[in-house]
ROVO-963501 format. One record per atom (N, C-alpha, C): atom name; residue in one letter; residue number from 0; x, y, z. Coordinates in pm, 1 decimal, padded with zeros to 6 digits. Atoms other than C-alpha are relative to their C-alpha. Last residue first. Layout:
+------+-----+-----+----------+----------+----------+
: atom : res :   n :       px :       py :       pz :
+------+-----+-----+----------+----------+----------+
:   CA :   A : NUM :        X :        Y :        Z :
...
+------+-----+-----+----------+----------+----------+
***
This chain:
+------+-----+-----+----------+----------+----------+
: atom : res :   n :       px :       py :       pz :
+------+-----+-----+----------+----------+----------+
:    N :   A :  68 :  00088.0 :  00008.6 : -00116.5 :
:   CA :   A :  68 :  02324.7 :  00465.0 :  07237.0 :
:    C :   A :  68 :  00071.7 :  00020.8 :  00126.1 :
:    N :   P :  67 :  00052.2 : -00131.0 : -00039.5 :
:   CA :   P :  67 :  02537.5 :  00591.4 :  06949.6 :
:    C :   P :  67 : -00086.1 : -00002.1 :  00124.7 :
:    N :   D :  66 :  00146.4 :  00005.8 : -00003.8 :
:   CA :   D :  66 :  02735.9 :  00267.2 :  06938.8 :
:    C :   D :  66 : -00054.0 :  00132.8 :  00047.6 :
:    N :   L :  65 :  00053.6 : -00038.8 : -00130.1 :
:   CA :   L :  65 :  03097.1 :  00333.7 :  06845.8 :
:    C :   L :  65 : -00151.1 : -00002.1 : -00009.9 :
:    N :   W :  64 : -00095.2 :  00042.3 : -00101.5 :
:   CA :   W :  64 :  03306.6 :  00188.0 :  06564.7 :
:    C :   W :  64 : -00047.1 :  00032.0 :  00140.3 :
:    N :   G :  63 :  00048.2 :  00120.6 : -00065.8 :
:   CA :   G :  63 :  03024.8 :  00200.5 :  06310.6 :
:    C :   G :  63 :  00092.5 : -00052.4 :  00107.9 :
:    N :   F :  62 : -00072.7 :  00115.9 :  00051.0 :
:   CA :   F :  62 :  03204.4 :  00442.7 :  06081.4 :
:    C :   F :  62 : -00040.4 : -00130.7 :  00067.9 :
:    N :   E :  61 :  00023.8 :  00012.8 :  00143.3 :
:   CA :   E :  61 :  02943.6 :  00712.8 :  06140.4 :
:    C :   E :  61 :  00070.9 : -00121.1 : -00059.6 :
:    N :   V :  60 :  00135.1 :  00054.1 :  00019.1 :
:   CA :   V :  60 :  02957.6 :  00654.0 :  06517.4 :
:    C :   V :  60 : -00025.6 : -00024.6 : -00148.4 :
:    N :   L :  59 : -00001.9 :  00137.6 : -00052.0 :
:   CA :   L :  59 :  03334.7 :  00701.3 :  06530.7 :
:    C :   L :  59 : -00135.5 : -00067.2 : -00015.3 :
:    N :   A :  58 : -00071.5 :  00086.0 :  00094.8 :
:   CA :   A :  58 :  03308.3 :  01006.4 :  06304.7 :
:    C :   A :  58 : -00000.6 : -00145.6 :  00046.4 :
:    N :   D :  57 :  00086.2 :  00018.6 :  00117.5 :
:   CA :   D :  57 :  03042.4 :  01168.8 :  06522.1 :
:    C :   D :  57 :  00065.1 : -00094.5 : -00099.9 :
:    N :   L :  56 :  00105.7 :  00093.1 : -00039.9 :
:   CA :   L :  56 :  03259.4 :  01107.5 :  06829.0 :
:    C :   L :  56 : -00097.0 : -00024.7 : -00114.8 :
:    N :   L :  55 : -00050.3 :  00137.1 : -00004.8 :
:   CA :   L :  55 :  03556.5 :  01268.1 :  06654.3 :
:    C :   L :  55 : -00108.3 : -00100.0 :  00038.6 :
:    N :   D :  54 :  00032.0 :  00063.7 : -00127.5 :
:   CA :   D :  54 :  03373.5 :  01589.5 :  06564.6 :
:    C :   D :  54 :  00038.5 : -00148.0 : -00001.2 :
:    N :   Y :  53 :  00121.1 :  00080.1 :  00014.2 :
:   CA :   Y :  53 :  03553.1 :  01738.9 :  06266.0 :
:    C :   Y :  53 : -00024.0 : -00073.9 :  00131.2 :
:    N :   N :  52 :  00093.4 : -00039.3 : -00105.8 :
:   CA :   N :  52 :  03809.8 :  02008.2 :  06354.4 :
:    C :   N :  52 : -00135.6 : -00070.2 : -00013.9 :
:    N :   T :  51 :  00109.6 : -00076.5 :  00060.8 :
:   CA :   T :  51 :  03981.7 :  01950.7 :  06019.6 :
:    C :   T :  51 : -00101.4 :  00049.5 :  00101.7 :
:    N :   A :  50 : -00047.6 : -00096.6 :  00099.5 :
:   CA :   A :  50 :  04325.5 :  01833.7 :  06132.9 :
:    C :   A :  50 : -00110.9 :  00090.9 : -00051.3 :
:    N :   V :  49 : -00081.2 : -00101.3 : -00067.2 :
:   CA :   V :  49 :  04194.5 :  01667.3 :  06450.8 :
:    C :   V :  49 :  00040.7 :  00109.7 : -00098.8 :
:    N :   C :  48 :  00087.6 : -00076.3 : -00089.5 :
:   CA :   C :  48 :  03917.9 :  01484.5 :  06267.5 :
:    C :   C :  48 :  00076.6 :  00111.6 :  00069.7 :
:    N :   I :  47 :  00081.0 : -00088.1 :  00084.3 :
:   CA :   I :  47 :  04156.8 :  01382.6 :  05989.8 :
:    C :   I :  47 : -00090.7 :  00086.3 :  00086.9 :
:    N :   R :  46 : -00088.2 : -00104.8 :  00051.9 :
:   CA :   R :  46 :  04404.7 :  01241.8 :  06242.8 :
:    C :   R :  46 : -00077.5 :  00101.5 : -00083.7 :
:    N :   I :  45 : -00028.5 : -00088.2 : -00113.2 :
:   CA :   I :  45 :  04128.6 :  01047.3 :  06419.2 :
:    C :   I :  45 :  00085.3 :  00118.0 : -00045.8 :
:    N :   V :  44 :  00126.4 : -00069.8 : -00026.2 :
:   CA :   V :  44 :  04010.9 :  00904.1 :  06087.5 :
:    C :   V :  44 :  00020.7 :  00099.1 :  00114.8 :
:    N :   E :  43 :  00008.9 : -00107.3 :  00099.0 :
:   CA :   E :  43 :  04375.1 :  00825.8 :  06010.4 :
:    C :   E :  43 : -00130.9 :  00077.4 :  00014.1 :
:    N :   E :  42 : -00092.8 : -00105.4 : -00040.4 :
:   CA :   E :  42 :  04415.5 :  00629.8 :  06334.3 :
:    C :   E :  42 : -00000.7 :  00116.9 : -00098.3 :
:    N :   P :  41 :  00050.7 : -00080.2 : -00112.5 :
:   CA :   P :  41 :  04098.1 :  00436.8 :  06251.8 :
:    C :   P :  41 :  00093.7 :  00113.4 :  00040.9 :
:    N :   P :  40 : -00041.9 :  00052.7 : -00129.5 :
:   CA :   P :  40 :  04235.2 :  00324.2 :  05912.9 :
:    C :   P :  40 : -00048.4 :  00091.2 :  00113.8 :
:    N :   I :  39 : -00086.1 : -00098.2 : -00065.2 :
:   CA :   I :  39 :  04024.7 :  00447.7 :  05622.6 :
:    C :   I :  39 :  00039.8 : -00056.3 :  00136.1 :
:    N :   G :  38 :  00026.3 : -00031.3 : -00139.8 :
:   CA :   G :  38 :  03884.1 :  00171.9 :  05409.5 :
:    C :   G :  38 :  00102.1 :  00095.8 :  00057.1 :
:    N :   K :  37 : -00016.8 :  00116.4 : -00088.2 :
:   CA :   K :  37 :  03954.4 : -00009.3 :  05084.2 :
:    C :   K :  37 : -00028.7 :  00025.1 :  00146.2 :
:    N :   Q :  36 :  00027.4 :  00131.5 :  00058.3 :
:   CA :   Q :  36 :  03851.0 :  00217.8 :  04797.1 :
:    C :   Q :  36 : -00007.8 : -00112.0 :  00104.4 :
:    N :   A :  35 :  00136.0 : -00002.8 :  00053.9 :
:   CA :   A :  35 :  03822.4 :  00556.1 :  04966.2 :
:    C :   A :  35 : -00039.0 : -00136.8 : -00053.9 :
:    N :   W :  34 :  00093.9 : -00002.5 : -00112.5 :
:   CA :   W :  34 :  04131.5 :  00482.3 :  05173.3 :
:    C :   W :  34 : -00142.5 : -00005.9 : -00050.8 :
:    N :   R :  33 :  00001.3 :  00136.2 : -00055.6 :
:   CA :   R :  33 :  04319.7 :  00383.7 :  04856.2 :
:    C :   R :  33 : -00094.5 : -00007.7 :  00119.6 :
:    N :   Y :  32 :  00077.6 :  00081.7 :  00094.2 :
:   CA :   Y :  32 :  04223.4 :  00716.0 :  04696.1 :
:    C :   Y :  32 : -00011.8 : -00143.0 :  00052.9 :
:    N :   V :  31 :  00140.1 : -00035.1 : -00023.8 :
:   CA :   V :  31 :  04350.2 :  00898.0 :  05006.6 :
:    C :   V :  31 : -00090.4 : -00080.8 : -00093.2 :
:    N :   T :  30 :  00037.3 :  00056.3 : -00130.6 :
:   CA :   T :  30 :  04682.1 :  00714.3 :  04979.3 :
:    C :   T :  30 : -00146.5 :  00027.3 :  00028.6 :
:    N :   T :  29 :  00020.4 :  00143.1 :  00022.4 :
:   CA :   T :  29 :  04706.4 :  00791.3 :  04607.6 :
:    C :   T :  29 : -00038.6 : -00071.4 :  00130.0 :
:    N :   H :  28 :  00132.8 :  00027.5 :  00055.3 :
:   CA :   H :  28 :  04645.2 :  01159.5 :  04685.9 :
:    C :   H :  28 : -00024.0 : -00147.9 : -00026.4 :
:    N :   H :  27 : -00006.3 :  00007.3 :  00145.7 :
:   CA :   H :  27 :  04948.5 :  01174.1 :  04913.4 :
:    C :   H :  27 : -00137.6 : -00038.9 : -00053.8 :
:    N :   R :  26 : -00032.0 :  00131.5 :  00054.1 :
:   CA :   R :  26 :  04872.7 :  01271.2 :  05273.9 :
:    C :   R :  26 :  00003.7 :  00006.4 : -00152.2 :
:    N :   G :  25 : -00143.6 :  00024.0 :  00001.4 :
:   CA :   G :  25 :  04875.0 :  01598.7 :  05462.1 :
:    C :   G :  25 :  00041.6 : -00138.3 : -00044.8 :
:    N :   V :  24 : -00035.6 :  00091.0 : -00110.0 :
:   CA :   V :  24 :  04507.5 :  01608.0 :  05559.6 :
:    C :   V :  24 :  00147.6 : -00039.4 : -00001.2 :
:    N :   K :  23 :  00053.8 : -00047.8 : -00128.1 :
:   CA :   K :  23 :  04418.5 :  01917.9 :  05356.1 :
:    C :   K :  23 :  00044.4 : -00087.2 :  00116.7 :
:    N :   R :  22 : -00075.2 : -00118.2 : -00043.1 :
:   CA :   R :  22 :  04646.2 :  01827.8 :  05066.0 :
:    C :   R :  22 : -00043.7 :  00044.9 :  00139.2 :
:    N :   A :  21 : -00135.3 :  00043.1 : -00036.4 :
:   CA :   A :  21 :  04493.2 :  01480.5 :  05044.3 :
:    C :   A :  21 :  00084.6 :  00117.1 :  00048.8 :
:    N :   V :  20 :  00011.4 :  00068.1 : -00128.8 :
:   CA :   V :  20 :  04137.6 :  01619.7 :  05047.5 :
:    C :   V :  20 :  00139.7 : -00038.4 :  00048.7 :
:    N :   A :  19 :  00021.0 : -00106.1 : -00099.0 :
:   CA :   A :  19 :  04234.9 :  01858.6 :  04766.9 :
:    C :   A :  19 : -00014.2 : -00058.5 :  00140.3 :
:    N :   R :  18 : -00126.0 : -00073.8 : -00015.5 :
:   CA :   R :  18 :  04380.8 :  01572.0 :  04562.8 :
:    C :   R :  18 : -00013.4 :  00110.4 :  00105.0 :
:    N :   I :  17 : -00090.7 :  00082.4 : -00079.9 :
:   CA :   I :  17 :  04073.7 :  01357.3 :  04625.8 :
:    C :   I :  17 :  00132.2 :  00072.0 :  00022.1 :
:    N :   S :  16 : -00084.5 :  00092.9 :  00075.3 :
:   CA :   S :  16 :  03851.8 :  01633.9 :  04496.8 :
:    C :   S :  16 :  00090.9 : -00078.0 :  00094.4 :
:    N :   T :  15 :  00076.2 :  00083.2 :  00093.6 :
:   CA :   T :  15 :  03553.8 :  01799.1 :  04666.3 :
:    C :   T :  15 :  00085.6 : -00100.5 : -00075.3 :
:    N :   E :  14 : -00060.4 :  00000.1 :  00133.7 :
:   CA :   E :  14 :  03692.7 :  01957.4 :  04982.9 :
:    C :   E :  14 : -00078.5 : -00093.3 : -00091.5 :
:    N :   G :  13 :  00056.5 : -00113.2 :  00073.1 :
:   CA :   G :  13 :  03513.8 :  02049.4 :  05305.6 :
:    C :   G :  13 :  00056.3 :  00013.2 : -00140.5 :
:    N :   T :  12 : -00103.2 : -00096.8 :  00037.3 :
:   CA :   T :  12 :  03749.1 :  01819.1 :  05496.0 :
:    C :   T :  12 : -00055.7 :  00124.5 : -00067.3 :
:    N :   A :  11 : -00086.8 : -00031.8 : -00113.6 :
:   CA :   A :  11 :  03499.2 :  01610.7 :  05691.4 :
:    C :   A :  11 :  00101.1 :  00109.0 : -00033.6 :
:    N :   H :  10 :  00075.4 : -00073.4 : -00102.3 :
:   CA :   H :  10 :  03236.6 :  01621.9 :  05416.7 :
:    C :   H :  10 :  00091.4 :  00046.5 :  00113.7 :
:    N :   R :   9 :  00036.4 : -00130.1 :  00055.8 :
:   CA :   R :   9 :  03473.7 :  01523.3 :  05137.3 :
:    C :   R :   9 : -00070.5 :  00086.0 :  00104.8 :
:    N :   L :   8 : -00123.7 : -00076.7 :  00015.8 :
:   CA :   L :   8 :  03626.8 :  01243.0 :  05342.3 :
:    C :   L :   8 : -00029.2 :  00140.1 : -00051.9 :
:    N :   W :   7 : -00042.4 : -00041.0 : -00133.8 :
:   CA :   W :   7 :  03279.2 :  01126.3 :  05445.7 :
:    C :   W :   7 :  00126.9 :  00083.9 : -00008.3 :
:    N :   E :   6 :  00086.4 : -00109.6 : -00044.2 :
:   CA :   E :   6 :  03162.8 :  01130.2 :  05083.9 :
:    C :   E :   6 :  00037.7 :  00047.9 :  00139.2 :
:    N :   L :   5 : -00039.7 : -00118.4 :  00074.7 :
:   CA :   L :   5 :  03461.4 :  00921.1 :  04981.5 :
:    C :   L :   5 : -00084.4 :  00120.6 :  00040.9 :
:    N :   R :   4 : -00128.9 : -00045.8 : -00054.6 :
:   CA :   R :   4 :  03391.4 :  00670.5 :  05257.1 :
:    C :   R :   4 :  00045.4 :  00128.0 : -00069.8 :
:    N :   R :   3 :  00021.6 : -00050.8 : -00136.1 :
:   CA :   R :   3 :  03024.2 :  00643.0 :  05159.4 :
:    C :   R :   3 :  00128.9 :  00054.3 :  00061.3 :
:    N :   H :   2 :  00064.6 : -00131.0 :  00011.6 :
:   CA :   H :   2 :  03099.0 :  00607.5 :  04788.0 :
:    C :   H :   2 : -00017.0 :  00063.5 :  00138.6 :
:    N :   H :   1 : -00096.7 : -00095.4 :  00054.2 :
:   CA :   H :   1 :  03342.8 :  00322.9 :  04849.9 :
:    C :   H :   1 : -00058.3 :  00141.1 : -00001.1 :
:    N :   M :   0 : -00068.0 : -00062.4 : -00112.4 :
:   CA :   M :   0 :  03089.7 :  00139.7 :  05068.6 :
:    C :   M :   0 :  00098.8 :  00106.9 : -00047.1 :
+------+-----+-----+----------+----------+----------+
***
């Protein structure tokens, strides 16, 4: 699951490194690393979507929090 979360963060922000992702979303790089390891809180997913113009509904489906049907 770690790889999937990290890939989502990279995709949503358009950045490749954890430090660059952290700068883009306004969080410390250790926090972003922890998200990649243990999970991204829903409120942070929403925050990232707003900050990066990523589609929130797509994110909710991708994380399994919303049924696409």
